[in-house]
TIFIZA-815201 format. One record per atom (N, C-alpha, C, O): y, z, x; residue in three letters. Coordinates in steps of 0.2 Angstrom, whole numbers, padded with zeros to 4 digits, always signed. Last residue first. Example, Ala and Ser with C-alpha at 12.3 -4.5 7.8 and 13.67 -1.06 7.14 Angstrom:
<pts>
-0011+0035+0064SER-0005+0036+0068SER+0000+0039+0064SER+0006+0040+0067SER-0028+0039+0066ALA-0022+0039+0062ALA-0016+0039+0066ALA-0017+0042+0071ALA
</pts>
This chain:
<pts>
+0068+0017+0103ALA+0068+0024+0106ALA+0075+0026+0109ALA+0076+0031+0111ALA+0072+0004+0100ARG+0071+0009+0094ARG+0072+0016+0097ARG+0074+0021+0094ARG+0071-0002+0112GLU+0077-0002+0109GLU+0077+0004+0103GLU+0082+0007+0102GLU+0057+0000+0114HIS+0062+0003+0119HIS+0069+0004+0115HIS+0072+0009+0116HIS+0052-0009+0105SER+0050-0002+0104SER+0055+0002+0109SER+0057+0008+0107SER+0056-0021+0109GLU+0058-0019+0103GLU+0057-0011+0102GLU+0062-0008+0100GLU+0048-0022+0121GLU+0055-0022+0121GLU+0058-0019+0115GLU+0063-0016+0116GLU+0035-0022+0115LYS+0037-0016+0119LYS+0045-0016+0120LYS+0048-0011+0120LYS+0033-0026+0098GLU+0033-0028+0105GLU+0037-0022+0109GLU+0041-0019+0106GLU+0025-0014+0087CYS+0031-0018+0089CYS+0030-0021+0096CYS+0025-0018+0100CYS+0019-0008+0072LEU+0017-0011+0078LEU+0023-0015+0081LEU+0025-0019+0077LEU+0022+0008+0066ARG+0024+0001+0065ARG+0022-0002+0072ARG+0023+0002+0077ARG+0020+0022+0055TYR+0019+0019+0061TYR+0020+0011+0060TYR+0020+0009+0055TYR+0029+0034+0045GLY+0023+0031+0047GLY+0023+0028+0054GLY+0027+0030+0059GLY+0040+0043+0041LEU+0038+0037+0037LEU+0031+0035+0039LEU+0027+0033+0035LEU+0044+0053+0049ASN+0043+0055+0042ASN+0041+0049+0038ASN+0041+0049+0031ASN+0048+0042+0062ARG+0048+0049+0059ARG+0048+0049+0052ARG+0053+0047+0048ARG+0038+0030+0067ILE+0044+0031+0063ILE+0044+0037+0059ILE+0041+0038+0054ILE+0030+0027+0082THR+0031+0032+0076THR+0038+0032+0073THR+0043+0033+0076THR+0023+0012+0087VAL+0029+0016+0087VAL+0029+0021+0081VAL+0027+0019+0075VAL+0013+0005+0098ILE+0013+0008+0091ILE+0018+0013+0091ILE+0018+0019+0094ILE+0017-0009+0107ALA+0017-0002+0107ALA+0016+0000+0099ALA+0019-0004+0095ALA+0014-0022+0119VAL+0014-0020+0112VAL+0013-0012+0112VAL+0010-0009+0116VAL+0010-0030+0130HIS+0017-0028+0129HIS+0018-0027+0122HIS+0022-0029+0118HIS-0005-0022+0138ALA-0002-0026+0133ALA+0006-0025+0132ALA+0008-0019+0133ALA-0013-0016+0147LYS-0007-0019+0149LYS-0004-0023+0144LYS+0000-0028+0146LYS-0025-0010+0143LEU-0025-0017+0142LEU-0018-0020+0145LEU-0018-0026+0146LEU-0021+0003+0144PHE-0026+0001+0148PHE-0026-0007+0148PHE-0027-0010+0154PHE-0012+0004+0133THR-0009+0005+0140THR-0015+0002+0145THR-0013-0001+0150THR-0020+0002+0123LEU-0015-0003+0124LEU-0012-0002+0131LEU-0011-0007+0134LEU-0028+0014+0124LYS-0031+0008+0125LYS-0026+0002+0126LYS-0027-0003+0130LYS-0018+0023+0121LYS-0021+0024+0127LYS-0025+0017+0129LYS-0024+0015+0135LYS-0016+0020+0107ARG-0011+0019+0112ARG-0013+0019+0119ARG-0011+0016+0124ARG-0029+0023+0102LEU-0026+0016+0102LEU-0021+0015+0107LEU-0021+0010+0111LEU-0029+0037+0103PHE-0034+0033+0106PHE-0031+0026+0107PHE-0032+0023+0112PHE-0017+0040+0094SER-0017+0042+0101SER-0022+0038+0105SER-0021+0035+0111SER-0023+0036+0082ILE-0017+0032+0085ILE-0016+0034+0092ILE-0014+0029+0096ILE-0032+0046+0081TYR-0034+0039+0082TYR-0029+0034+0084TYR-0030+0030+0088TYR-0024+0057+0079ILE-0029+0057+0084ILE-0031+0050+0086ILE-0031+0048+0092ILE-0017+0054+0067GLU-0014+0055+0073GLU-0018+0054+0079GLU-0016+0052+0085GLU-0028+0054+0058VAL-0024+0048+0059VAL-0021+0048+0066VAL-0021+0044+0070VAL-0031+0067+0058ASN-0036+0062+0060ASN-0033+0056+0062ASN-0035+0052+0067ASN-0020+0073+0053ASN-0021+0074+0060ASN-0027+0069+0062ASN-0026+0067+0068ASN-0021+0071+0039GLU-0016+0067+0043GLU-0017+0067+0050GLU-0016+0063+0054GLU-0039+0072+0036VAL-0032+0074+0035VAL-0027+0070+0039VAL-0030+0066+0044VAL-0054+0069+0026ALA-0050+0068+0032ALA-0042+0070+0031ALA-0040+0069+0025ALA-0063+0069+0016GLU-0059+0075+0018GLU-0055+0075+0024GLU-0052+0080+0026GLU-0064+0055+0005SER-0065+0058+0012SER-0061+0065+0012SER-0055+0065+0009SER-0061+0048-0005GLN-0066+0053-0006GLN-0067+0057+0000GLN-0071+0061+0000GLN-0053+0037-0002SER-0050+0042-0006SER-0055+0048-0007SER-0052+0054-0009SER-0055+0032+0016GLY-0056+0032+0009GLY-0054+0038+0005GLY-0053+0043+0008GLY-0052+0030+0029TRP-0056+0035+0028TRP-0059+0035+0020TRP-0064+0037+0019TRP-0044+0018+0028VAL-0049+0019+0033VAL-0054+0024+0032VAL-0060+0023+0033VAL-0036+0018+0017ASN-0039+0012+0018ASN-0044+0013+0024ASN-0049+0009+0024ASN-0031+0032+0016LEU-0034+0028+0010LEU-0039+0022+0012LEU-0044+0022+0010LEU-0025+0033+0029LEU-0030+0038+0026LEU-0035+0035+0021LEU-0041+0035+0021LEU-0015+0023+0028LEU-0021+0023+0033LEU-0027+0027+0031LEU-0032+0025+0032LEU-0007+0028+0018THR-0010+0022+0018THR-0016+0021+0022THR-0021+0019+0020THR-0003+0041+0024GLU-0007+0041+0018GLU-0010+0034+0017GLU-0016+0034+0015GLU+0005+0036+0035LYS-0002+0040+0036LYS-0006+0040+0030LYS-0012+0039+0031LYS+0012+0020+0032SER+0012+0027+0031SER+0005+0030+0033SER+0000+0026+0033SER+0019+0007+0041ILE+0012+0009+0038ILE+0012+0017+0038ILE+0012+0020+0043ILE+0032-0004+0040ILE+0030+0003+0042ILE+0024+0005+0038ILE+0024+0005+0032ILE+0030-0021+0044GLN+0031-0016+0040GLN+0029-0009+0043GLN+0025-0009+0048GLN+0026-0031+0053ASN+0033-0031+0050ASN+0035-0026+0046ASN+0040-0025+0043ASN+0013-0030+0054HIS+0017-0028+0060HIS+0024-0028+0058HIS+0028-0025+0062HIS+0001-0031+0046ASN+0008-0029+0043ASN+0013-0027+0048ASN+0016-0022+0048ASN-0010-0034+0054GLN-0008-0038+0048GLN-0001-0037+0045GLN+0002-0041+0042GLN-0009-0024+0063MET-0008-0030+0065MET-0006-0035+0059MET-0002-0040+0060MET-0012-0012+0055LEU-0005-0013+0059LEU-0004-0020+0061LEU+0002-0022+0061LEU-0025-0016+0051ILE-0020-0015+0046ILE-0013-0015+0050ILE-0008-0018+0047ILE-0031-0016+0064ARG-0031-0022+0059ARG-0026-0021+0054ARG-0022-0026+0053ARG-0030-0003+0068LEU-0026-0008+0072LEU-0026-0015+0067LEU-0021-0018+0068LEU-0039+0004+0059ILE-0032+0005+0059ILE-0027+0000+0063ILE-0022-0002+0060ILE-0051-0003+0062ASP-0048-0003+0055ASP-0041-0001+0055ASP-0037-0005+0052ASP-0053+0000+0075TYR-0052-0007+0073TYR-0049-0007+0066TYR-0044-0011+0065TYR-0054+0014+0075GLU-0049+0011+0079GLU-0048+0004+0076GLU-0042+0002+0076GLU-0066+0015+0067LYS-0060+0017+0064LYS-0054+0015+0068LYS-0048+0013+0065LYS-0076+0009+0076ARG-0074+0006+0069ARG-0068+0008+0066ARG-0064+0004+0064ARG-0069+0006+0093GLY-0073+0009+0088GLY-0071+0007+0081GLY-0066+0004+0080GLY-0067-0009+0102LEU-0065-0003+0098LEU-0070+0000+0094LEU-0075-0004+0093LEU-0069-0015+0119GLN-0072-0015+0112GLN-0069-0008+0108GLN-0070-0003+0111GLN-0057-0024+0128ILE-0061-0018+0127ILE-0063-0018+0120ILE-0060-0021+0116ILE-0050-0034+0142SER-0053-0033+0135SER-0057-0027+0134SER-0059-0024+0139SER-0036-0039+0151ARG-0042-0036+0150ARG-0044-0036+0143ARG-0040-0038+0139ARG-0024-0046+0152GLU-0028-0046+0158GLU-0035-0043+0157GLU-0040-0045+0160GLU-0017-0046+0140PRO-0016-0052+0145PRO-0021-0052+0150PRO-0022-0057+0153PRO-0030-0040+0129GLY-0023-0040+0131GLY-0022-0046+0136GLY-0027-0050+0137GLY-0041-0038+0115SER-0039-0041+0122SER-0032-0041+0123SER-0028-0043+0118SER-0054-0030+0107LEU-0047-0031+0108LEU-0045-0033+0115LEU-0047-0030+0120LEU-0068-0033+0097THR-0065-0034+0104THR-0057-0034+0104THR-0055-0039+0100THR-0075-0033+0086TYR-0071-0028+0087TYR-0068-0028+0094TYR-0066-0022+0096TYR-0083-0045+0083ASP-0086-0040+0087ASP-0081-0034+0089ASP-0083-0030+0094ASP-0075-0051+0073GLY-0082-0052+0073GLY-0086-0046+0077GLY-0091-0044+0075GLY-0062-0050+0075GLN-0064-0047+0070GLN-0072-0047+0069GLN-0075-0044+0064GLN-0052-0048+0089ASN-0058-0052+0087ASN-0061-0048+0081ASN-0064-0042+0083ASN-0036-0047+0092LEU-0041-0043+0090LEU-0047-0048+0086LEU-0045-0051+0081LEU-0024-0048+0105SER-0028-0052+0100SER-0034-0047+0099SER-0037-0044+0103SER-0007-0048+0112LEU-0013-0044+0109LEU-0017-0048+0105LEU-0015-0052+0100LEU+0005-0052+0115ASP+0000-0054+0119ASP-0007-0050+0118ASP-0011-0050+0122ASP+0010-0054+0098CYS+0012-0054+0105CYS+0007-0056+0110CYS+0004-0062+0109CYS-0005-0053+0089PHE+0002-0051+0089PHE+0004-0050+0096PHE+0001-0047+0100PHE-0019-0060+0080THR-0015-0060+0086THR-0008-0057+0084THR-0005-0058+0079THR-0036-0059+0075LEU-0029-0058+0073LEU-0025-0057+0080LEU-0027-0055+0085LEU-0049-0070+0072CYS-0045-0067+0077CYS-0038-0066+0074CYS-0034-0070+0072CYS-0054-0076+0060ASP-0059-0073+0065ASP-0055-0068+0070ASP-0058-0063+0073ASP-0044-0070+0046PRO-0046-0075+0051PRO-0051-0072+0056PRO-0051-0065+0056PRO-0050-0063+0031LEU-0046-0063+0037LEU-0048-0068+0042LEU-0054-0069+0042LEU-0049-0065+0014LEU-0053-0066+0020LEU-0049-0067+0026LEU-0045-0071+0026LEU-0041-0066+0003GLU-0041-0060+0007GLU-0045-0060+0013GLU-0045-0055+0017GLU-0040-0077-0005GLY-0036-0077+0001GLY-0036-0071+0005GLY-0032-0069+0009GLY-0048-0077-0016ARG-0042-0074-0017ARG-0037-0074-0011ARG-0032-0071-0011ARG-0059-0083-0010ARG-0056-0087-0015ARG-0049-0084-0016ARG-0044-0087-0018ARG-0064-0072-0002ARG-0061-0078+0001ARG-0057-0082-0004ARG-0052-0085-0002ARG-0069-0064-0013VAL-0064-0061-0008VAL-0060-0067-0005VAL-0054-0067-0004VAL-0079-0072-0018ILE-0073-0070-0022ILE-0067-0067-0018ILE-0061-0068-0020ILE-0088-0073-0007ALA-0084-0079-0010ALA-0078-0077-0014ALA-0073-0080-0014ALA-0092-0060-0004LYS-0088-0064+0001LYS-0084-0070-0002LYS-0079-0072+0000LYS-0099-0058-0016MET-0093-0054-0014MET-0089-0057-0008MET-0083-0057-0009MET-0109-0068-0016VAL-0104-0068-0021VAL-0097-0064-0019VAL-0092-0066-0020VAL-0116-0064-0004ALA-0113-0070-0005ALA-0107-0070-0010ALA-0102-0073-0008ALA-0121-0051-0009LEU-0116-0051-0003LEU-0113-0058-0003LEU-0107-0058-0001LEU-0128-0055-0020LEU-0123-0050-0021LEU-0118-0051-0015LEU-0112-0051-0016LEU-0138-0063-0014GLU-0134-0066-0018GLU-0127-0061-0019GLU-0122-0064-0020GLU-0145-0053-0006GLN-0141-0058-0003GLN-0136-0062-0007GLN-0131-0064-0005GLN-0150-0045-0017LYS-0145-0042-0012LYS-0141-0047-0008LYS-0135-0047-0007LYS-0152-0050-0033ASP-0154-0051-0026ASP-0149-0049-0021ASP-0143-0051-0022ASP-0153-0040-0047PHE-0150-0045-0043PHE-0153-0045-0036PHE-0156-0040-0034PHE-0158-0037-0064PRO-0158-0036-0057PRO-0155-0041-0053PRO-0156-0047-0055PRO-0141-0040-0068LYS-0146-0035-0065LYS-0153-0038-0068LYS-0153-0040-0074LYS-0129-0053-0066THR-0134-0049-0070THR-0139-0045-0066THR-0141-0048-0061THR-0112-0056-0063LEU-0119-0056-0060LEU-0123-0051-0064LEU-0121-0046-0065LEU-0098-0065-0063TYR-0102-0061-0067TYR-0109-0062-0065TYR-0112-0067-0064TYR-0081-0065-0056TYR-0088-0068-0056TYR-0093-0063-0060TYR-0091-0057-0061TYR-0069-0061-0059ASP-0070-0067-0055ASP-0077-0070-0054ASP-0078-0076-0053ASP-0063-0055-0075ALA-0067-0055-0069ALA-0067-0061-0065ALA-0066-0067-0068ALA-0055-0055-0086GLY-0051-0055-0079GLY-0056-0055-0073GLY-0054-0054-0068GLY-0060-0058-0098GLY-0056-0052-0097GLY-0053-0051-0091GLY-0050-0046-0090GLY-0066-0070-0096GLU-0060-0071-0100GLU-0056-0064-0099GLU-0050-0064-0100GLU-0078-0064-0091LEU-0074-0069-0087LEU-0067-0070-0090LEU-0062-0070-0086LEU-0083-0056-0101GLY-0081-0053-0095GLY-0076-0058-0091GLY-0072-0055-0088GLY-0085-0066-0112ARG-0080-0060-0113ARG-0078-0057-0106ARG-0072-0055-0105ARG-0094-0074-0106VAL-0088-0077-0107VAL-0083-0071-0108VAL-0077-0072-0106VAL-0105-0064-0105LYS-0102-0067-0099LYS-0095-0070-0100LYS-0091-0069-0096LYS-0107-0061-0118ASP-0105-0056-0114ASP-0102-0059-0107ASP-0097-0056-0105ASP-0111-0074-0123GLU-0105-0071-0125GLU-0102-0065-0121GLU-0096-0064-0120GLU-0124-0075-0116VAL-0118-0079-0114VAL-0111-0077-0117VAL-0106-0077-0113VAL-0131-0060-0111GLU-0130-0065-0116GLU-0124-0069-0114GLU-0119-0066-0110GLU-0134-0049-0102SER-0135-0056-0099SER-0134-0062-0105SER-0135-0068-0103SER-0131-0034-0095LYS-0130-0038-0101LYS-0129-0046-0099LYS-0125-0048-0096LYS-0132-0027-0084ALA-0138-0029-0087ALA-0137-0034-0093ALA-0142-0037-0095ALA-0120-0032-0071THR-0122-0028-0077THR-0129-0031-0080THR-0131-0036-0078THR-0106-0033-0063LEU-0113-0032-0061LEU-0116-0028-0067LEU-0115-0022-0067LEU-0092-0042-0060ILE-0095-0038-0065ILE-0103-0039-0063ILE-0105-0044-0063ILE-0080-0041-0047LEU-0087-0044-0049LEU-0090-0039-0054LEU-0091-0033-0053LEU-0064-0045-0044VAL-0068-0041-0048VAL-0075-0045-0049VAL-0075-0050-0052VAL-0050-0045-0032PRO-0056-0049-0035PRO-0061-0043-0038PRO-0062-0038-0036PRO-0034-0038-0038ILE-0040-0038-0034ILE-0046-0042-0037ILE-0046-0042-0043ILE-0023-0036-0046ARG-0025-0043-0044ARG-0031-0044-0040ARG-0033-0049-0037ARG-0015-0027-0058CYS-0020-0027-0053CYS-0023-0034-0052CYS-0025-0037-0057CYS-0006-0026-0068GLY-0004-0030-0062GLY-0009-0030-0057GLY-0008-0033-0051GLY-0009-0021-0080GLN-0005-0017-0076GLN-0003-0020-0069GLN+0000-0017-0065GLN-0018-0030-0085GLU-0012-0029-0088GLU-0007-0025-0084GLU-0001-0026-0085GLU-0029-0027-0077ARG-0025-0034-0076ARG-0019-0033-0079ARG-0014-0036-0077ARG-0033-0015-0081ALA-0030-0016-0074ALA-0027-0022-0074ALA-0021-0022-0070ALA-0036-0018-0095GLU-0030-0013-0093GLU-0028-0014-0086GLU-0022-0014-0085GLU-0047-0026-0092GLN-0042-0028-0096GLN-0035-0024-0094GLN-0030-0027-0093GLN-0056-0016-0086LEU-0054-0022-0082LEU-0047-0025-0086LEU-0043-0027-0082LEU-0058-0007-0096LEU-0055-0005-0089LEU-0052-0011-0086LEU-0047-0010-0083LEU-0064-0015-0106THR-0058-0012-0107THR-0054-0010-0100THR-0048-0011-0100THR-0076-0019-0099ILE-0071-0024-0101ILE-0064-0021-0102ILE-0059-0023-0100ILE-0083-0006-0097GLY-0080-0010-0091GLY-0075-0015-0093GLY-0070-0016-0089GLY-0078+0008-0108ASP-0082+0002-0106ASP-0078-0002-0100ASP-0072-0002-0100ASP-0076+0025-0105LYS-0072+0018-0106LYS-0077+0013-0103LYS-0079+0013-0098LYS-0086+0035-0106GLY-0079+0036-0106GLY-0075+0030-0108GLY-0071+0031-0113GLY-0099+0026-0097PRO-0097+0032-0101PRO-0089+0032-0101PRO-0086+0031-0096PRO-0102+0008-0098LEU-0100+0014-0094LEU-0098+0020-0099LEU-0096+0019-0104LEU-0107-0007-0096MET-0109-0001-0100MET-0108+0006-0096MET-0112+0008-0093MET-0103-0015-0085LEU-0099-0015-0092LEU-0101-0009-0096LEU-0097-0007-0100LEU-0098-0011-0068ASP-0103-0012-0073ASP-0099-0012-0080ASP-0094-0010-0081ASP-0090-0019-0055LEU-0089-0016-0061LEU-0095-0017-0066LEU-0097-0023-0067LEU-0083-0019-0039ILE-0089-0021-0043ILE-0089-0016-0049ILE-0089-0010-0048ILE-0067-0025-0032MET-0071-0020-0037MET-0077-0023-0039MET-0078-0029-0041MET-0057-0025-0017ALA-0061-0028-0022ALA-0065-0023-0027ALA-0065-0017-0025ALA-0049-0018-0010ASP-0048-0025-0009ASP-0052-0029-0014ASP-0052-0035-0015ASP-0038-0003-0014TYR-0045-0007-0014TYR-0044-0015-0013TYR-0039-0017-0015TYR-0032+0011-0013ALA-0030+0004-0010ALA-0036+0000-0009ALA-0039+0000-0003ALA-0031+0021-0028GLY-0034+0019-0021GLY-0031+0012-0019GLY-0028+0009-0023GLY-0025+0023-0040GLU-0023+0027-0034GLU-0026+0025-0028GLU-0022+0026-0023GLU-0031+0014-0049GLN-0024+0014-0048GLN-0022+0018-0042GLN-0017+0016-0039GLN-0045+0016-0047LEU-0042+0010-0046LEU-0034+0010-0045LEU-0032+0006-0040LEU-0045+0029-0052GLN-0047+0028-0045GLN-0044+0021-0043GLN-0041+0020-0037GLN-0043+0027-0065TYR-0038+0031-0061TYR-0039+0030-0054TYR-0034+0029-0050TYR-0054+0020-0069GLY-0048+0017-0070GLY-0042+0021-0066GLY-0038+0018-0063GLY-0065+0028-0066GLY-0064+0022-0062GLY-0057+0019-0063GLY-0055+0016-0058GLY-0063+0038-0075SER-0061+0040-0068SER-0061+0034-0064SER-0057+0033-0059SER-0067+0030-0086ILE-0060+0034-0086ILE-0058+0035-0078ILE-0053+0034-0076ILE-0080+0025-0084GLY-0074+0021-0084GLY-0068+0024-0084GLY-0063+0021-0081GLY-0090+0033-0071ASP-0088+0032-0078ASP-0081+0028-0078ASP-0078+0028-0073ASP-0093+0035-0057THR-0098+0034-0062THR-0096+0034-0069THR-0101+0034-0074THR-0087+0027-0042CYS-0085+0031-0049CYS-0091+0030-0054CYS-0094+0024-0054CYS-0087+0026-0025ILE-0091+0026-0031ILE-0087+0030-0036ILE-0085+0036-0035ILE-0081+0016-0012ASP-0081+0022-0015ASP-0084+0021-0022ASP-0084+0015-0024ASP-0085+0008+0004SER-0084+0008-0003SER-0084+0015-0006SER-0086+0020-0002SER-0083-0005+0017ASP-0083+0002+0015ASP-0082+0002+0007ASP-0080-0003+0004ASP-0091-0019+0023TYR-0087-0017+0018TYR-0088-0009+0016TYR-0094-0007+0015TYR-0099-0024+0033TRP-0094-0020+0035TRP-0089-0019+0030TRP-0083-0018+0031TRP-0110-0030+0028ILE-0105-0035+0030ILE-0098-0031+0031ILE-0093-0033+0030ILE-0118-0019+0026GLN-0121-0025+0030GLN-0116-0030+0032GLN-0116-0033+0037GLN-0112-0012+0017LYS-0111-0010+0024LYS-0114-0015+0028LYS-0112-0015+0034LYS-0117-0016+0005LEU-0110-0018+0007LEU-0109-0017+0014LEU-0105-0020+0018LEU-0129-0009+0004ILE-0129-0016+0005ILE-0123-0019+0007ILE-0122-0023+0012ILE-0124+0004+0001ASP-0128+0003+0008ASP-0128-0005+0009ASP-0128-0007+0015ASP-0118+0002-0011GLN-0114+0004-0006GLN-0118+0003+0001GLN-0114+0001+0006GLN-0130-0001-0019ILE-0125-0006-0018ILE-0120-0004-0012ILE-0118-0009-0008ILE-0136+0012-0018SER-0139+0006-0015SER-0134+0000-0014SER-0135-0003-0009SER-0126+0019-0025GLN-0127+0021-0018GLN-0131+0015-0015GLN-0130+0014-0009GLN-0128+0013-0038ALA-0121+0013-0034ALA-0122+0014-0027ALA-0119+0011-0023ALA-0141+0018-0041LEU-0140+0011-0040LEU-0133+0010-0036LEU-0133+0005-0031LEU-0138+0031-0042ARG-0143+0029-0037ARG-0142+0022-0035ARG-0142+0019-0030ARG-0129+0032-0052LEU-0127+0034-0046LEU-0132+0031-0040LEU-0130+0029-0035LEU-0125+0022-0065ASN-0131+0024-0061ASN-0130+0026-0054ASN-0129+0021-0050ASN-0112+0018-0068ASP-0114+0025-0070ASP-0121+0027-0067ASP-0123+0033-0067ASP-0100+0011-0057GLU-0107+0011-0060GLU-0110+0018-0062GLU-0110+0022-0058GLU-0089+0004-0048VAL-0089+0008-0054VAL-0096+0007-0058VAL-0097+0001-0061VAL-0084+0004-0032ILE-0090+0003-0036ILE-0089+0007-0042ILE-0089+0013-0042ILE-0071-0004-0023LEU-0073+0002-0028LEU-0079-0001-0032LEU-0079-0006-0035LEU-0071-0007-0006VAL-0073-0009-0012VAL-0074-0003-0017VAL-0076+0002-0015VAL-0061-0013+0008ARG-0064-0007+0004ARG-0065-0009-0003ARG-0060-0012-0006ARG-0061-0019+0024MET-0062-0021+0017MET-0065-0015+0014MET-0070-0012+0016MET
</pts>
């Protein structure tokens, strides 16, 4: 899960970033409305936390423009503006929830989980494909005979592949969703972790393979299907 935090107070934004890590949400930070709008268009985000009083472009304008452009991710407005008319304007502008500063971190976490769940983005406890299952609570990957615990990035990559096993996932998509748009990671990082995962699938004796589709990306396939493609 990756969240965009648009907040002009960098120290506060970093505190929110640390709070989100408690529920395994990764996040990127923008400190003005203009770059926040660009980042939202270019990044692959699952949710956004948005301040209203931003330099360059105010939060309501940013949100309205995003909704007009078809952005449907859950949005939490987090602001010091507590008047009823501000709340009404924010919710009517497309926000899913309105929370005022100062806030309680447990309430923030509960709200984030709630708005994500409401949009149907909350994943089941266990993802399955063929004879492979991925427990999202403890990162355990199980095959027909064995189980193994994945590292964080291995888990994130495999989760994306399992959720979208009928699609080809590009290296660029994996870089954005696993490392984030502000990371210096390159495509070679993706290749290394794909190699790690392939070794673990072999160890588990799963009838599943990560297939490279040349010049396009990767796809998760049943082994019989992968042999046919080869």
